[in-house]
PDB file with one MODEL, atoms N, CA, C and O in Angstrom:
MODEL        1
ATOM      1  N   MET A   1     144.042 102.959  88.054  1.00  0.00           N
ATOM      2  CA  MET A   1     144.178 103.365  86.405  1.00  0.00           C
ATOM      3  C   MET A   1     143.125 102.466  85.881  1.00  0.00           C
ATOM      4  O   MET A   1     142.057 102.917  85.465  1.00  0.00           O
ATOM      5  N   MET A   2     143.404 101.205  85.893  1.00  0.00           N
ATOM      6  CA  MET A   2     142.618 100.291  85.088  1.00  0.00           C
ATOM      7  C   MET A   2     141.104 100.221  85.598  1.00  0.00           C
ATOM      8  O   MET A   2     140.141 100.164  84.834  1.00  0.00           O
ATOM      9  N   LYS A   3     141.036 100.232  86.816  1.00  0.00           N
ATOM     10  CA  LYS A   3     139.383 100.250  87.560  1.00  0.00           C
ATOM     11  C   LYS A   3     138.979 101.530  87.093  1.00  0.00           C
ATOM     12  O   LYS A   3     137.816 101.497  86.693  1.00  0.00           O
ATOM     13  N   ARG A   4     139.460 102.532  87.008  1.00  0.00           N
ATOM     14  CA  ARG A   4     138.813 103.786  86.299  1.00  0.00           C
ATOM     15  C   ARG A   4     138.442 103.597  84.828  1.00  0.00           C
ATOM     16  O   ARG A   4     137.354 104.096  84.541  1.00  0.00           O
ATOM     17  N   LEU A   5     139.003 103.074  83.967  1.00  0.00           N
ATOM     18  CA  LEU A   5     138.989 102.506  82.711  1.00  0.00           C
ATOM     19  C   LEU A   5     137.818 101.562  82.611  1.00  0.00           C
ATOM     20  O   LEU A   5     136.940 101.825  81.789  1.00  0.00           O
ATOM     21  N   ILE A   6     137.726 100.552  83.323  1.00  0.00           N
ATOM     22  CA  ILE A   6     136.595  99.775  83.096  1.00  0.00           C
ATOM     23  C   ILE A   6     135.544 100.479  83.547  1.00  0.00           C
ATOM     24  O   ILE A   6     134.561 100.335  82.820  1.00  0.00           O
ATOM     25  N   ALA A   7     135.309 101.463  84.833  1.00  0.00           N
ATOM     26  CA  ALA A   7     134.107 101.892  85.372  1.00  0.00           C
ATOM     27  C   ALA A   7     133.575 102.889  84.141  1.00  0.00           C
ATOM     28  O   ALA A   7     132.383 103.107  83.922  1.00  0.00           O
ATOM     29  N   ARG A   8     134.442 103.330  83.547  1.00  0.00           N
ATOM     30  CA  ARG A   8     134.055 104.312  82.460  1.00  0.00           C
ATOM     31  C   ARG A   8     133.451 103.583  81.179  1.00  0.00           C
ATOM     32  O   ARG A   8     132.429 103.974  80.614  1.00  0.00           O
ATOM     33  N   TRP A   9     134.074 102.663  80.853  1.00  0.00           N
ATOM     34  CA  TRP A   9     133.404 101.572  80.008  1.00  0.00           C
ATOM     35  C   TRP A   9     132.141 101.107  80.335  1.00  0.00           C
ATOM     36  O   TRP A   9     131.232 101.157  79.507  1.00  0.00           O
ATOM     37  N   ILE A  10     131.978 100.646  81.483  1.00  0.00           N
ATOM     38  CA  ILE A  10     130.426 100.157  81.962  1.00  0.00           C
ATOM     39  C   ILE A  10     129.607 101.468  82.121  1.00  0.00           C
ATOM     40  O   ILE A  10     128.381 101.362  82.088  1.00  0.00           O
ATOM     41  N   GLY A  11     130.091 102.531  82.268  1.00  0.00           N
ATOM     42  CA  GLY A  11     129.259 103.552  82.412  1.00  0.00           C
ATOM     43  C   GLY A  11     128.814 104.046  80.955  1.00  0.00           C
ATOM     44  O   GLY A  11     127.814 104.753  80.828  1.00  0.00           O
ATOM     45  N   ARG A  12     129.510 103.692  79.976  1.00  0.00           N
ATOM     46  CA  ARG A  12     129.240 103.974  78.324  1.00  0.00           C
ATOM     47  C   ARG A  12     128.283 102.997  78.094  1.00  0.00           C
ATOM     48  O   ARG A  12     127.243 103.384  77.561  1.00  0.00           O
ATOM     49  N   ILE A  13     128.370 102.023  78.323  1.00  0.00           N
ATOM     50  CA  ILE A  13     127.647 100.566  77.809  1.00  0.00           C
ATOM     51  C   ILE A  13     126.279 100.873  78.647  1.00  0.00           C
ATOM     52  O   ILE A  13     125.294 100.375  78.102  1.00  0.00           O
ATOM     53  N   LEU A  14     126.026 101.528  79.759  1.00  0.00           N
ATOM     54  CA  LEU A  14     124.550 101.505  80.575  1.00  0.00           C
ATOM     55  C   LEU A  14     124.247 102.700  79.958  1.00  0.00           C
ATOM     56  O   LEU A  14     123.090 102.589  79.552  1.00  0.00           O
ATOM     57  N   ILE A  15     124.702 103.818  79.669  1.00  0.00           N
ATOM     58  CA  ILE A  15     124.328 105.192  78.844  1.00  0.00           C
ATOM     59  C   ILE A  15     123.699 104.552  77.391  1.00  0.00           C
ATOM     60  O   ILE A  15     122.583 104.825  76.950  1.00  0.00           O
ATOM     61  N   ALA A  16     124.603 103.713  76.811  1.00  0.00           N
ATOM     62  CA  ALA A  16     124.164 103.401  75.261  1.00  0.00           C
ATOM     63  C   ALA A  16     123.113 102.559  75.487  1.00  0.00           C
ATOM     64  O   ALA A  16     122.195 102.739  74.687  1.00  0.00           O
ATOM     65  N   ALA A  17     122.891 101.550  76.443  1.00  0.00           N
ATOM     66  CA  ALA A  17     121.691 100.373  76.388  1.00  0.00           C
ATOM     67  C   ALA A  17     120.424 101.290  76.716  1.00  0.00           C
ATOM     68  O   ALA A  17     119.345 101.085  76.161  1.00  0.00           O
ATOM     69  N   THR A  18     120.647 102.489  77.810  1.00  0.00           N
ATOM     70  CA  THR A  18     119.508 103.155  78.047  1.00  0.00           C
ATOM     71  C   THR A  18     118.917 103.686  77.028  1.00  0.00           C
ATOM     72  O   THR A  18     117.720 103.559  76.767  1.00  0.00           O
ATOM     73  N   ALA A  19     119.888 104.434  76.275  1.00  0.00           N
ATOM     74  CA  ALA A  19     119.513 105.305  75.245  1.00  0.00           C
ATOM     75  C   ALA A  19     118.675 104.352  73.747  1.00  0.00           C
ATOM     76  O   ALA A  19     117.675 104.712  73.126  1.00  0.00           O
ATOM     77  N   VAL A  20     119.473 103.160  73.541  1.00  0.00           N
ATOM     78  CA  VAL A  20     118.867 102.230  72.810  1.00  0.00           C
ATOM     79  C   VAL A  20     117.411 102.093  73.096  1.00  0.00           C
ATOM     80  O   VAL A  20     116.525 102.309  72.269  1.00  0.00           O
ATOM     81  N   THR A  21     117.214 101.681  74.447  1.00  0.00           N
ATOM     82  CA  THR A  21     115.879 101.282  74.969  1.00  0.00           C
ATOM     83  C   THR A  21     115.022 102.445  74.933  1.00  0.00           C
ATOM     84  O   THR A  21     113.906 102.165  74.497  1.00  0.00           O
ATOM     85  N   ALA A  22     115.145 103.406  75.181  1.00  0.00           N
ATOM     86  CA  ALA A  22     114.530 104.610  75.097  1.00  0.00           C
ATOM     87  C   ALA A  22     113.943 105.049  73.623  1.00  0.00           C
ATOM     88  O   ALA A  22     112.766 105.241  73.319  1.00  0.00           O
ATOM     89  N   LEU A  23     115.008 105.142  72.878  1.00  0.00           N
ATOM     90  CA  LEU A  23     114.670 105.165  71.320  1.00  0.00           C
ATOM     91  C   LEU A  23     113.837 104.237  70.812  1.00  0.00           C
ATOM     92  O   LEU A  23     112.952 104.602  70.038  1.00  0.00           O
ATOM     93  N   THR A  24     113.978 102.896  71.159  1.00  0.00           N
ATOM     94  CA  THR A  24     113.033 101.828  70.549  1.00  0.00           C
ATOM     95  C   THR A  24     111.644 101.953  71.215  1.00  0.00           C
ATOM     96  O   THR A  24     110.686 101.572  70.541  1.00  0.00           O
ATOM     97  N   TYR A  25     111.406 102.461  72.510  1.00  0.00           N
ATOM     98  CA  TYR A  25     110.340 102.480  73.027  1.00  0.00           C
ATOM     99  C   TYR A  25     109.381 103.713  72.304  1.00  0.00           C
ATOM    100  O   TYR A  25     108.157 103.627  72.200  1.00  0.00           O
ATOM    101  N   LEU A  26     110.174 104.840  71.843  1.00  0.00           N
ATOM    102  CA  LEU A  26     109.712 106.162  71.108  1.00  0.00           C
ATOM    103  C   LEU A  26     109.392 105.738  69.771  1.00  0.00           C
ATOM    104  O   LEU A  26     108.537 106.335  69.117  1.00  0.00           O
ATOM    105  N   ALA A  27     109.972 104.825  69.358  1.00  0.00           N
ATOM    106  CA  ALA A  27     109.527 104.372  68.040  1.00  0.00           C
ATOM    107  C   ALA A  27     108.406 103.624  68.063  1.00  0.00           C
ATOM    108  O   ALA A  27     107.454 103.942  67.351  1.00  0.00           O
ATOM    109  N   ASP A  28     108.365 102.648  68.792  1.00  0.00           N
ATOM    110  CA  ASP A  28     107.184 101.700  68.807  1.00  0.00           C
ATOM    111  C   ASP A  28     106.015 102.665  69.140  1.00  0.00           C
ATOM    112  O   ASP A  28     105.012 102.453  68.458  1.00  0.00           O
ATOM    113  N   SER A  29     105.921 103.699  70.054  1.00  0.00           N
ATOM    114  CA  SER A  29     104.926 104.269  70.489  1.00  0.00           C
ATOM    115  C   SER A  29     104.218 105.216  69.465  1.00  0.00           C
ATOM    116  O   SER A  29     103.006 105.421  69.415  1.00  0.00           O
ATOM    117  N   THR A  30     105.188 105.764  68.648  1.00  0.00           N
ATOM    118  CA  THR A  30     105.095 106.516  67.277  1.00  0.00           C
ATOM    119  C   THR A  30     104.282 105.627  66.158  1.00  0.00           C
ATOM    120  O   THR A  30     103.313 105.991  65.492  1.00  0.00           O
ATOM    121  N   ILE A  31     104.784 104.682  66.147  1.00  0.00           N
ATOM    122  CA  ILE A  31     104.205 103.735  65.018  1.00  0.00           C
ATOM    123  C   ILE A  31     102.961 102.975  65.665  1.00  0.00           C
ATOM    124  O   ILE A  31     102.088 102.556  64.905  1.00  0.00           O
ATOM    125  N   PHE A  32     102.894 102.859  66.487  1.00  0.00           N
ATOM    126  CA  PHE A  32     101.323 102.397  67.309  1.00  0.00           C
ATOM    127  C   PHE A  32     100.354 103.400  67.122  1.00  0.00           C
ATOM    128  O   PHE A  32      99.315 103.073  66.548  1.00  0.00           O
ATOM    129  N   TYR A  33     100.538 104.863  67.598  1.00  0.00           N
ATOM    130  CA  TYR A  33      99.598 105.598  67.086  1.00  0.00           C
ATOM    131  C   TYR A  33      99.392 106.340  65.842  1.00  0.00           C
ATOM    132  O   TYR A  33      98.442 107.109  65.701  1.00  0.00           O
ATOM    133  N   LEU A  34     100.384 106.092  64.823  1.00  0.00           N
ATOM    134  CA  LEU A  34     100.280 106.460  63.607  1.00  0.00           C
ATOM    135  C   LEU A  34      99.344 105.477  62.730  1.00  0.00           C
ATOM    136  O   LEU A  34      98.601 105.778  61.796  1.00  0.00           O
ATOM    137  N   ARG A  35      99.615 104.132  63.344  1.00  0.00           N
ATOM    138  CA  ARG A  35      98.692 103.115  62.783  1.00  0.00           C
ATOM    139  C   ARG A  35      97.330 103.182  63.328  1.00  0.00           C
ATOM    140  O   ARG A  35      96.447 102.461  62.864  1.00  0.00           O
ATOM    141  N   GLY A  36      97.108 104.009  64.289  1.00  0.00           N
ATOM    142  CA  GLY A  36      95.797 104.095  64.884  1.00  0.00           C
ATOM    143  C   GLY A  36      95.206 103.439  65.812  1.00  0.00           C
ATOM    144  O   GLY A  36      94.005 103.173  65.845  1.00  0.00           O
ATOM    145  N   ASN A  37      96.308 103.051  66.884  1.00  0.00           N
ATOM    146  CA  ASN A  37      95.943 102.268  67.869  1.00  0.00           C
ATOM    147  C   ASN A  37      95.359 100.910  67.406  1.00  0.00           C
ATOM    148  O   ASN A  37      94.176 100.627  67.596  1.00  0.00           O
ATOM    149  N   PRO A  38      96.287 100.032  66.755  1.00  0.00           N
ATOM    150  CA  PRO A  38      95.906  98.682  66.427  1.00  0.00           C
ATOM    151  C   PRO A  38      95.747  97.672  67.847  1.00  0.00           C
ATOM    152  O   PRO A  38      96.692  97.432  68.597  1.00  0.00           O
ATOM    153  N   THR A  39      94.687  97.272  67.989  1.00  0.00           N
ATOM    154  CA  THR A  39      94.446  96.429  68.926  1.00  0.00           C
ATOM    155  C   THR A  39      93.798  94.967  68.582  1.00  0.00           C
ATOM    156  O   THR A  39      93.153  94.905  67.536  1.00  0.00           O
ATOM    157  N   ALA A  40      93.915  93.819  69.358  1.00  0.00           N
ATOM    158  CA  ALA A  40      93.163  92.828  69.140  1.00  0.00           C
ATOM    159  C   ALA A  40      92.739  91.935  70.293  1.00  0.00           C
ATOM    160  O   ALA A  40      93.326  92.174  71.348  1.00  0.00           O
ATOM    161  N   GLN A  41      91.938  91.061  70.310  1.00  0.00           N
ATOM    162  CA  GLN A  41      91.676  90.298  71.473  1.00  0.00           C
ATOM    163  C   GLN A  41      92.090  88.859  71.339  1.00  0.00           C
ATOM    164  O   GLN A  41      91.882  88.292  70.266  1.00  0.00           O
ATOM    165  N   ILE A  42      92.665  88.214  72.346  1.00  0.00           N
ATOM    166  CA  ILE A  42      93.099  87.114  72.765  1.00  0.00           C
ATOM    167  C   ILE A  42      92.256  86.299  73.637  1.00  0.00           C
ATOM    168  O   ILE A  42      91.787  86.864  74.625  1.00  0.00           O
ATOM    169  N   THR A  43      91.916  84.759  73.393  1.00  0.00           N
ATOM    170  CA  THR A  43      91.195  84.399  74.223  1.00  0.00           C
ATOM    171  C   THR A  43      92.383  83.757  75.312  1.00  0.00           C
ATOM    172  O   THR A  43      93.419  83.206  74.941  1.00  0.00           O
ATOM    173  N   VAL A  44      91.947  83.979  76.810  1.00  0.00           N
ATOM    174  CA  VAL A  44      93.000  83.435  77.738  1.00  0.00           C
ATOM    175  C   VAL A  44      92.141  82.608  78.963  1.00  0.00           C
ATOM    176  O   VAL A  44      90.992  82.935  79.263  1.00  0.00           O
ATOM    177  N   ASN A  45      92.796  81.606  79.555  1.00  0.00           N
ATOM    178  CA  ASN A  45      92.085  81.169  80.539  1.00  0.00           C
ATOM    179  C   ASN A  45      92.376  81.632  81.993  1.00  0.00           C
ATOM    180  O   ASN A  45      93.550  81.581  82.360  1.00  0.00           O
ATOM    181  N   ARG A  46      91.439  82.075  82.854  1.00  0.00           N
ATOM    182  CA  ARG A  46      91.763  82.730  84.204  1.00  0.00           C
ATOM    183  C   ARG A  46      91.532  81.800  85.269  1.00  0.00           C
ATOM    184  O   ARG A  46      90.467  81.190  85.367  1.00  0.00           O
ATOM    185  N   TYR A  47      92.615  81.648  86.180  1.00  0.00           N
ATOM    186  CA  TYR A  47      92.433  80.638  87.443  1.00  0.00           C
ATOM    187  C   TYR A  47      92.489  81.704  88.623  1.00  0.00           C
ATOM    188  O   TYR A  47      93.014  82.817  88.650  1.00  0.00           O
ATOM    189  N   LEU A  48      91.881  81.104  89.448  1.00  0.00           N
ATOM    190  CA  LEU A  48      92.174  81.934  90.911  1.00  0.00           C
ATOM    191  C   LEU A  48      92.917  81.093  91.730  1.00  0.00           C
ATOM    192  O   LEU A  48      92.643  79.901  91.875  1.00  0.00           O
ATOM    193  N   THR A  49      93.802  81.633  92.246  1.00  0.00           N
ATOM    194  CA  THR A  49      94.683  80.684  93.168  1.00  0.00           C
ATOM    195  C   THR A  49      94.257  81.037  94.751  1.00  0.00           C
ATOM    196  O   THR A  49      94.137  82.169  95.218  1.00  0.00           O
ATOM    197  N   VAL A  50      94.096  79.985  95.331  1.00  0.00           N
ATOM    198  CA  VAL A  50      93.568  79.667  96.968  1.00  0.00           C
ATOM    199  C   VAL A  50      94.599  78.995  97.461  1.00  0.00           C
ATOM    200  O   VAL A  50      95.073  77.907  97.133  1.00  0.00           O
ATOM    201  N   PRO A  51      94.971  79.952  98.497  1.00  0.00           N
ATOM    202  CA  PRO A  51      95.950  79.327  99.504  1.00  0.00           C
ATOM    203  C   PRO A  51      95.260  78.339 100.583  1.00  0.00           C
ATOM    204  O   PRO A  51      94.254  78.598 101.244  1.00  0.00           O
ATOM    205  N   LEU A  52      96.012  77.166 100.614  1.00  0.00           N
ATOM    206  CA  LEU A  52      95.315  76.097 101.715  1.00  0.00           C
ATOM    207  C   LEU A  52      96.365  75.856 102.783  1.00  0.00           C
ATOM    208  O   LEU A  52      97.537  76.210 102.656  1.00  0.00           O
ATOM    209  N   LYS A  53      95.862  75.220 103.862  1.00  0.00           N
ATOM    210  CA  LYS A  53      96.885  74.943 104.847  1.00  0.00           C
ATOM    211  C   LYS A  53      97.946  74.139 104.315  1.00  0.00           C
ATOM    212  O   LYS A  53      97.823  73.503 103.269  1.00  0.00           O
ATOM    213  N   GLY A  54      99.190  74.157 105.152  1.00  0.00           N
ATOM    214  CA  GLY A  54     100.326  73.584 104.669  1.00  0.00           C
ATOM    215  C   GLY A  54     101.003  74.265 103.644  1.00  0.00           C
ATOM    216  O   GLY A  54     101.957  73.731 103.078  1.00  0.00           O
ATOM    217  N   GLY A  55     100.579  75.472 103.325  1.00  0.00           N
ATOM    218  CA  GLY A  55     101.526  76.136 102.084  1.00  0.00           C
ATOM    219  C   GLY A  55     101.238  75.407 100.939  1.00  0.00           C
ATOM    220  O   GLY A  55     102.242  75.142 100.279  1.00  0.00           O
ATOM    221  N   LYS A  56     100.075  74.957 100.445  1.00  0.00           N
ATOM    222  CA  LYS A  56      99.719  74.426  99.471  1.00  0.00           C
ATOM    223  C   LYS A  56      98.842  75.786  98.898  1.00  0.00           C
ATOM    224  O   LYS A  56      98.555  76.812  99.515  1.00  0.00           O
ATOM    225  N   ILE A  57      98.448  75.304  97.131  1.00  0.00           N
ATOM    226  CA  ILE A  57      97.628  76.351  96.398  1.00  0.00           C
ATOM    227  C   ILE A  57      96.948  75.602  95.710  1.00  0.00           C
ATOM    228  O   ILE A  57      97.502  74.655  95.151  1.00  0.00           O
ATOM    229  N   GLU A  58      95.451  75.840  95.550  1.00  0.00           N
ATOM    230  CA  GLU A  58      94.757  75.442  95.141  1.00  0.00           C
ATOM    231  C   GLU A  58      94.272  76.338  93.635  1.00  0.00           C
ATOM    232  O   GLU A  58      94.083  77.548  93.765  1.00  0.00           O
ATOM    233  N   TYR A  59      94.108  75.776  92.402  1.00  0.00           N
ATOM    234  CA  TYR A  59      93.845  76.547  91.540  1.00  0.00           C
ATOM    235  C   TYR A  59      92.447  76.397  90.763  1.00  0.00           C
ATOM    236  O   TYR A  59      92.191  75.397  90.093  1.00  0.00           O
ATOM    237  N   ASP A  60      91.682  77.336  90.891  1.00  0.00           N
ATOM    238  CA  ASP A  60      90.256  77.135  90.306  1.00  0.00           C
ATOM    239  C   ASP A  60      89.678  77.669  89.068  1.00  0.00           C
ATOM    240  O   ASP A  60      89.386  78.864  89.093  1.00  0.00           O
ATOM    241  N   PHE A  61      89.476  77.064  88.075  1.00  0.00           N
ATOM    242  CA  PHE A  61      89.399  77.546  86.962  1.00  0.00           C
ATOM    243  C   PHE A  61      88.116  78.578  86.754  1.00  0.00           C
ATOM    244  O   PHE A  61      86.970  78.282  87.090  1.00  0.00           O
ATOM    245  N   GLN A  62      88.476  79.770  86.179  1.00  0.00           N
ATOM    246  CA  GLN A  62      87.370  80.781  86.367  1.00  0.00           C
ATOM    247  C   GLN A  62      86.727  80.875  85.144  1.00  0.00           C
ATOM    248  O   GLN A  62      85.670  81.505  85.105  1.00  0.00           O
ATOM    249  N   GLY A  63      87.165  80.368  84.143  1.00  0.00           N
ATOM    250  CA  GLY A  63      86.798  80.510  82.714  1.00  0.00           C
ATOM    251  C   GLY A  63      87.518  81.205  81.823  1.00  0.00           C
ATOM    252  O   GLY A  63      88.344  82.042  82.188  1.00  0.00           O
ATOM    253  N   ALA A  64      87.268  80.917  80.505  1.00  0.00           N
ATOM    254  CA  ALA A  64      87.877  81.391  79.345  1.00  0.00           C
ATOM    255  C   ALA A  64      87.332  82.938  78.822  1.00  0.00           C
ATOM    256  O   ALA A  64      86.146  83.086  78.527  1.00  0.00           O
ATOM    257  N   GLY A  65      88.221  83.970  78.744  1.00  0.00           N
ATOM    258  CA  GLY A  65      87.585  85.283  78.137  1.00  0.00           C
ATOM    259  C   GLY A  65      88.755  85.861  77.224  1.00  0.00           C
ATOM    260  O   GLY A  65      89.944  85.563  77.110  1.00  0.00           O
ATOM    261  N   PRO A  66      87.970  86.769  76.647  1.00  0.00           N
ATOM    262  CA  PRO A  66      88.914  87.811  75.731  1.00  0.00           C
ATOM    263  C   PRO A  66      89.618  88.753  76.723  1.00  0.00           C
ATOM    264  O   PRO A  66      89.217  89.084  77.839  1.00  0.00           O
ATOM    265  N   VAL A  67      90.869  89.157  76.026  1.00  0.00           N
ATOM    266  CA  VAL A  67      91.647  90.169  76.533  1.00  0.00           C
ATOM    267  C   VAL A  67      92.240  90.882  75.612  1.00  0.00           C
ATOM    268  O   VAL A  67      93.108  90.365  74.909  1.00  0.00           O
ATOM    269  N   ASP A  68      91.883  92.139  75.468  1.00  0.00           N
ATOM    270  CA  ASP A  68      92.548  93.401  74.733  1.00  0.00           C
ATOM    271  C   ASP A  68      93.984  93.450  74.859  1.00  0.00           C
ATOM    272  O   ASP A  68      94.612  93.400  75.917  1.00  0.00           O
ATOM    273  N   CYS A  69      94.450  93.550  73.699  1.00  0.00           N
ATOM    274  CA  CYS A  69      96.161  93.620  73.603  1.00  0.00           C
ATOM    275  C   CYS A  69      96.476  94.609  72.589  1.00  0.00           C
ATOM    276  O   CYS A  69      95.656  94.747  71.681  1.00  0.00           O
ATOM    277  N   SER A  70      97.369  95.213  72.591  1.00  0.00           N
ATOM    278  CA  SER A  70      98.133  96.116  71.478  1.00  0.00           C
ATOM    279  C   SER A  70      99.194  95.412  70.705  1.00  0.00           C
ATOM    280  O   SER A  70     100.065  94.726  71.239  1.00  0.00           O
ATOM    281  N   GLN A  71      99.080  95.621  69.364  1.00  0.00           N
ATOM    282  CA  GLN A  71      99.858  95.260  68.310  1.00  0.00           C
ATOM    283  C   GLN A  71     101.298  95.920  68.386  1.00  0.00           C
ATOM    284  O   GLN A  71     101.654  96.447  67.332  1.00  0.00           O
ATOM    285  N   SER A  72     102.056  95.977  69.286  1.00  0.00           N
ATOM    286  CA  SER A  72     103.257  96.590  69.535  1.00  0.00           C
ATOM    287  C   SER A  72     104.354  95.690  70.201  1.00  0.00           C
ATOM    288  O   SER A  72     104.262  94.488  70.449  1.00  0.00           O
ATOM    289  N   LEU A  73     105.389  96.510  70.432  1.00  0.00           N
ATOM    290  CA  LEU A  73     106.693  95.746  70.811  1.00  0.00           C
ATOM    291  C   LEU A  73     106.603  96.153  72.512  1.00  0.00           C
ATOM    292  O   LEU A  73     107.074  95.309  73.274  1.00  0.00           O
ATOM    293  N   PHE A  74     106.236  96.942  72.895  1.00  0.00           N
ATOM    294  CA  PHE A  74     106.033  97.337  74.373  1.00  0.00           C
ATOM    295  C   PHE A  74     104.500  97.713  74.635  1.00  0.00           C
ATOM    296  O   PHE A  74     103.839  98.078  73.662  1.00  0.00           O
ATOM    297  N   PRO A  75     103.973  97.653  75.738  1.00  0.00           N
ATOM    298  CA  PRO A  75     102.887  97.798  76.159  1.00  0.00           C
ATOM    299  C   PRO A  75     102.298  99.245  75.785  1.00  0.00           C
ATOM    300  O   PRO A  75     102.822 100.296  76.152  1.00  0.00           O
ATOM    301  N   GLN A  76     101.202  99.159  75.049  1.00  0.00           N
ATOM    302  CA  GLN A  76     100.944 100.687  74.571  1.00  0.00           C
ATOM    303  C   GLN A  76      99.359 100.542  74.782  1.00  0.00           C
ATOM    304  O   GLN A  76      98.739  99.484  74.676  1.00  0.00           O
ATOM    305  N   GLY A  77      98.791 101.851  75.115  1.00  0.00           N
ATOM    306  CA  GLY A  77      97.570 102.158  75.359  1.00  0.00           C
ATOM    307  C   GLY A  77      96.759 101.473  76.478  1.00  0.00           C
ATOM    308  O   GLY A  77      95.544 101.277  76.457  1.00  0.00           O
ATOM    309  N   GLY A  78      97.409 101.223  77.218  1.00  0.00           N
ATOM    310  CA  GLY A  78      96.801 100.634  78.496  1.00  0.00           C
ATOM    311  C   GLY A  78      96.796  98.985  78.444  1.00  0.00           C
ATOM    312  O   GLY A  78      96.296  98.395  79.402  1.00  0.00           O
ATOM    313  N   ALA A  79      97.240  98.373  77.550  1.00  0.00           N
ATOM    314  CA  ALA A  79      97.119  97.113  77.155  1.00  0.00           C
ATOM    315  C   ALA A  79      98.799  96.290  76.968  1.00  0.00           C
ATOM    316  O   ALA A  79      99.879  96.780  76.639  1.00  0.00           O
ATOM    317  N   SER A  80      98.522  95.260  77.236  1.00  0.00           N
ATOM    318  CA  SER A  80      99.838  94.336  77.251  1.00  0.00           C
ATOM    319  C   SER A  80      99.971  94.028  75.645  1.00  0.00           C
ATOM    320  O   SER A  80      99.034  93.877  74.861  1.00  0.00           O
ATOM    321  N   PRO A  81     101.225  93.980  75.389  1.00  0.00           N
ATOM    322  CA  PRO A  81     101.497  93.401  73.931  1.00  0.00           C
ATOM    323  C   PRO A  81     100.966  92.000  73.372  1.00  0.00           C
ATOM    324  O   PRO A  81     101.188  91.012  74.073  1.00  0.00           O
ATOM    325  N   CYS A  82     100.290  91.840  72.177  1.00  0.00           N
ATOM    326  CA  CYS A  82      99.691  90.718  71.733  1.00  0.00           C
ATOM    327  C   CYS A  82     100.672  89.349  71.996  1.00  0.00           C
ATOM    328  O   CYS A  82     100.286  88.312  72.536  1.00  0.00           O
ATOM    329  N   TRP A  83     102.060  89.620  71.466  1.00  0.00           N
ATOM    330  CA  TRP A  83     103.046  88.742  71.507  1.00  0.00           C
ATOM    331  C   TRP A  83     103.371  88.238  72.999  1.00  0.00           C
ATOM    332  O   TRP A  83     104.026  87.227  73.254  1.00  0.00           O
ATOM    333  N   TYR A  84     102.852  89.037  73.862  1.00  0.00           N
ATOM    334  CA  TYR A  84     103.065  88.274  75.316  1.00  0.00           C
ATOM    335  C   TYR A  84     101.973  87.681  75.555  1.00  0.00           C
ATOM    336  O   TYR A  84     102.041  86.529  75.983  1.00  0.00           O
ATOM    337  N   ILE A  85     101.069  88.111  75.409  1.00  0.00           N
ATOM    338  CA  ILE A  85      99.605  87.508  75.727  1.00  0.00           C
ATOM    339  C   ILE A  85      99.542  86.052  75.181  1.00  0.00           C
ATOM    340  O   ILE A  85      99.232  85.091  75.885  1.00  0.00           O
ATOM    341  N   ARG A  86      99.873  85.976  73.823  1.00  0.00           N
ATOM    342  CA  ARG A  86      99.763  84.668  73.104  1.00  0.00           C
ATOM    343  C   ARG A  86     100.797  83.421  74.020  1.00  0.00           C
ATOM    344  O   ARG A  86     100.562  82.243  74.290  1.00  0.00           O
ATOM    345  N   ARG A  87     101.818  84.176  74.273  1.00  0.00           N
ATOM    346  CA  ARG A  87     102.728  83.069  75.254  1.00  0.00           C
ATOM    347  C   ARG A  87     102.133  82.870  76.560  1.00  0.00           C
ATOM    348  O   ARG A  87     102.105  81.797  77.163  1.00  0.00           O
ATOM    349  N   HIS A  88     101.722  83.827  76.902  1.00  0.00           N
ATOM    350  CA  HIS A  88     100.768  83.493  78.567  1.00  0.00           C
ATOM    351  C   HIS A  88      99.430  83.464  78.213  1.00  0.00           C
ATOM    352  O   HIS A  88      98.924  84.544  77.907  1.00  0.00           O
ATOM    353  N   THR A  89      98.785  82.521  78.189  1.00  0.00           N
ATOM    354  CA  THR A  89      97.387  82.303  77.878  1.00  0.00           C
ATOM    355  C   THR A  89      96.512  81.865  78.973  1.00  0.00           C
ATOM    356  O   THR A  89      95.306  81.646  78.855  1.00  0.00           O
ATOM    357  N   ASN A  90      97.461  81.712  80.439  1.00  0.00           N
ATOM    358  CA  ASN A  90      96.684  81.147  81.540  1.00  0.00           C
ATOM    359  C   ASN A  90      97.229  82.672  82.296  1.00  0.00           C
ATOM    360  O   ASN A  90      98.355  83.161  82.387  1.00  0.00           O
ATOM    361  N   GLN A  91      96.052  83.084  82.712  1.00  0.00           N
ATOM    362  CA  GLN A  91      96.457  84.178  83.920  1.00  0.00           C
ATOM    363  C   GLN A  91      95.842  83.834  85.358  1.00  0.00           C
ATOM    364  O   GLN A  91      94.687  83.438  85.513  1.00  0.00           O
ATOM    365  N   PHE A  92      96.613  84.004  86.221  1.00  0.00           N
ATOM    366  CA  PHE A  92      96.597  83.586  87.669  1.00  0.00           C
ATOM    367  C   PHE A  92      96.119  85.109  88.434  1.00  0.00           C
ATOM    368  O   PHE A  92      96.644  86.196  88.196  1.00  0.00           O
ATOM    369  N   GLN A  93      94.991  84.859  89.400  1.00  0.00           N
ATOM    370  CA  GLN A  93      94.775  86.002  90.016  1.00  0.00           C
ATOM    371  C   GLN A  93      94.708  85.527  91.529  1.00  0.00           C
ATOM    372  O   GLN A  93      94.006  84.529  91.695  1.00  0.00           O
ATOM    373  N   LYS A  94      95.306  86.053  92.657  1.00  0.00           N
ATOM    374  CA  LYS A  94      95.473  85.351  94.100  1.00  0.00           C
ATOM    375  C   LYS A  94      94.243  85.937  94.562  1.00  0.00           C
ATOM    376  O   LYS A  94      93.742  86.955  94.086  1.00  0.00           O
ATOM    377  N   LEU A  95      93.737  85.197  95.588  1.00  0.00           N
ATOM    378  CA  LEU A  95      92.501  85.271  96.435  1.00  0.00           C
ATOM    379  C   LEU A  95      93.113  86.478  97.616  1.00  0.00           C
ATOM    380  O   LEU A  95      92.395  86.856  98.541  1.00  0.00           O
TER     381      LEU A  95
ENDMDL
END
């Protein structure tokens, strides 16, 4: 009896969390498109990661350049959100 009650509450919590996430994404998308697809550019540092012998990795600086970002909570219009890019200004690309 108790396991069934706990399972029911966990199911309700998961459904509520999914609904809140979906509604938040829908509202963010609607606001993004109503504002006319607001985007910005942020300068990021690009590095190439090269695997070496012995399991080591070498990081080669490729230069700094602008990256398009969307001014939204979630990724919109094929671009990452600006708040995320500002916190991750170093981008690594594997060879």
